[in-house]
C-alpha positions as CSV (number, residue, x, y, z in Angstrom):
1,M,84.3,109.3,85.1
2,A,84.7,112.9,86.3
3,Y,87.9,114.0,88.0
4,L,86.5,114.9,91.4
5,P,84.9,111.5,92.2
6,L,88.2,109.8,91.1
7,A,90.1,112.2,93.5
8,Y,87.8,111.2,96.4
9,L,88.2,107.5,95.5
10,H,92.0,107.9,95.3
11,L,92.1,109.6,98.7
12,A,89.8,106.9,100.2
13,T,92.3,104.3,99.2
14,V,95.7,106.0,99.5
15,L,95.2,107.5,102.9
16,P,94.6,104.1,104.7
17,A,97.4,102.6,102.6
18,A,99.8,105.3,103.8
19,V,98.9,104.5,107.4
20,I,99.0,100.8,107.0
21,G,102.3,101.0,105.0
22,G,103.9,103.1,107.7
23,Y,102.8,100.7,110.3
24,L,104.2,97.7,108.4
25,L,107.5,99.5,108.0
26,L,107.8,99.9,111.8
27,V,106.5,96.6,113.2
28,G,107.9,93.0,113.3
29,K,107.9,91.2,110.0
30,G,106.4,87.8,109.1
31,T,103.7,87.9,111.8
32,P,100.1,87.0,111.0
33,I,99.0,90.6,111.3
34,H,101.9,91.7,109.1
35,K,100.8,89.3,106.4
36,L,97.1,90.3,106.7
37,L,97.8,94.0,106.6
38,G,100.3,93.5,103.8
39,R,97.6,92.0,101.7
40,V,95.2,94.9,102.5
41,Y,98.0,97.4,101.7
42,M,98.8,95.6,98.4
43,L,95.2,95.7,97.3
44,L,94.7,99.3,98.3
45,M,97.9,100.4,96.5
46,L,97.0,98.5,93.3
47,F,93.5,99.9,93.3
48,T,94.7,103.5,94.0
49,A,97.3,103.2,91.2
50,V,94.6,102.2,88.7
51,V,92.4,105.0,89.9
52,T,95.2,107.6,89.4
53,L,95.8,106.4,85.8
54,C,92.1,107.4,85.1
55,M,92.8,110.9,86.4
56,T,93.9,113.4,83.9
57,A,97.1,115.3,84.7
58,V,96.3,118.9,85.5
59,V,99.8,120.3,86.1
60,G,102.7,120.3,83.6
61,P,103.0,118.7,80.2
62,T,100.9,115.7,79.3
63,L,101.2,112.7,77.0
64,L,98.1,112.1,74.8
65,G,96.4,115.0,76.7
66,H,96.0,112.8,79.8
67,F,99.2,111.4,81.4
68,G,101.6,113.5,83.3
69,F,104.9,112.9,85.1
70,I,103.0,112.0,88.3
71,H,101.6,108.9,86.5
72,A,105.1,107.4,86.5
73,F,104.4,106.7,90.2
74,S,101.3,104.8,89.3
75,L,103.4,102.6,87.0
76,L,106.0,102.2,89.8
77,V,103.3,100.9,92.1
78,L,101.8,98.6,89.4
79,I,105.2,97.1,88.8
80,S,106.6,97.0,92.3
81,I,103.6,95.5,94.2
82,P,103.6,92.3,92.1
83,R,107.4,92.2,92.4
84,A,107.2,92.5,96.2
85,Y,104.5,89.8,96.3
86,L,106.4,87.4,94.1
87,A,109.6,88.1,96.0
88,I,108.1,87.1,99.3
89,R,106.5,84.0,97.7
90,R,110.0,83.0,96.6
91,G,111.5,83.7,100.0
92,D,113.4,86.7,98.7
93,L,113.2,88.9,101.8
94,E,115.5,91.6,100.3
95,G,113.6,91.8,97.1
96,H,110.4,92.1,99.0
97,K,111.8,94.7,101.3
98,Y,113.2,97.0,98.6
99,A,110.1,96.7,96.3
100,N,107.9,97.8,99.2
101,L,110.3,100.6,100.3
102,G,110.1,101.9,96.7
103,V,106.3,101.8,96.7
104,Y,106.0,103.5,100.1
105,F,108.6,106.2,99.5
106,G,107.9,106.7,95.8
107,G,104.3,105.9,95.5
108,I,103.1,107.5,98.7
109,L,105.6,110.0,100.1
110,I,107.1,111.5,96.9
111,A,103.9,111.4,94.9
112,G,102.0,112.7,97.9
113,G,104.5,115.6,98.1
114,F,103.8,116.4,94.5
115,A,100.1,116.3,95.2
116,L,100.6,119.1,97.7
117,S,102.3,121.4,95.1
118,P,100.6,124.6,93.9
119,G,98.0,124.0,91.1
120,R,97.1,120.6,92.4
121,L,93.6,119.8,93.8
122,L,94.9,118.7,97.2
123,H,96.9,121.9,97.6
124,G,93.8,123.9,96.9
125,W,91.8,121.9,99.4
126,L,94.4,122.2,102.2
127,F,95.8,125.7,101.5
128,G,93.2,127.5,99.4
129,S,93.6,128.2,95.7
């Protein structure tokens, strides 16, 4: 699939995940709405991580002509979301909390910051090439 449609698909999933994840960090835990939005957040993040793995790195060195450093955040999400889910199923609130904090700060905030760096598509869209 071409890069641009993947970029749009990625934004269509990561932007609502960023809003939902921020909300979940701020509101009461364990409520029915927290559980419902948590499931939506989990699915959005898993989907967006898979989409990003299909996107070729365009900045910096690559592995196999495709994967760049930013793909490490996709792996973080693909590992941490199941860890968070399994932790809460076991009643491990601390494990759930820290896995989700890692996803939000690493997978959304830090990776999003890198997406705004010069040479990246989002930087060009927002600030001009």
